[in-house]
N, C-alpha and C positions, 0 to 999 in steps of 0.2 A: 538393202534393208538395214545394214549395220550403221549407215550414215544418218538414218532418220532417227529423230528423237521423238518419243511420244508427246502429244500435246500437253499432257499434265506435267511433264518434266520440263518442257520448253519454257514455261512461264515462271518457274521457280527462280531462275537466275535474276529476272527482273524484280521479283518480289524481294529478294535478298538485297539487291542493290538499293532499292527504294527505302528499305527499313533503316533509316538513320536514327540518331538520337531524338526521341520524341518528348523527353521530359521525364519527370518522376511518375511513378505509379501512384494514383490517387489513394489506393488502399494503404500504401506505405506511408504516405503523408499523414493520413488519419491515425495510423498506428503510432507514429512518432509523436504526434501532438498529444494523443491520449496518454502515452507512456510518459511524456514530459510533464504533463499536468499532474499525474499521479506521483511522480518523483518529487516535484516541487511541493505537493501537499504533504508527503511523508517527511521530507526534510524540514519543512516549516513547522510541522507539529513537533518534531524532535527538538528543534531549537526553542520553541515556546515552552516545551516541557522542562528542558534543562534550565531555562531562565526562571521559570516559576519555582523550581526546586531550590534555586539559590536565593531568590528574593522574597518569596512569600513565607510567613511564619508557619511553624508546624501546626497541624490541626489539633484542636483541643479535644480531649476525650470527654465523652458524655459522663456527667457525674453519676455514680452508682446510687441506686435507690436504697433506702434503709433495709428493705426486704432482701435485696441482693447482698448487701453487706452482711446481714445476719446469716444468710446461707453460706457465704464464704467463710465466715468465722466458724460455723458448725462443721464445715468440711475440714478445717484446720484443727478442729477440736479445741477451740478457744472459746470459752463462754463469755458472753457480753456482760459487762458489769451491771448489777442490779437484777440479774435473772437467776 
């Protein structure tokens, strides 16, 4: 009885021998492709942002309306001429 191997264990040797390299896992390939695309997207956006900061002129501020100028002067306690 000690020499006999149960049938469930007898087949495992053959399964292990047959399991050679079968290639990459498809899930790993998808993960690498998605990660690569996201990385390229982020690096590209950073490069474009730095290029735009160097080459584009500064944004112009909106002109303040007369009403807002008057409020600012009152906050600073400076009266406008003619008032």
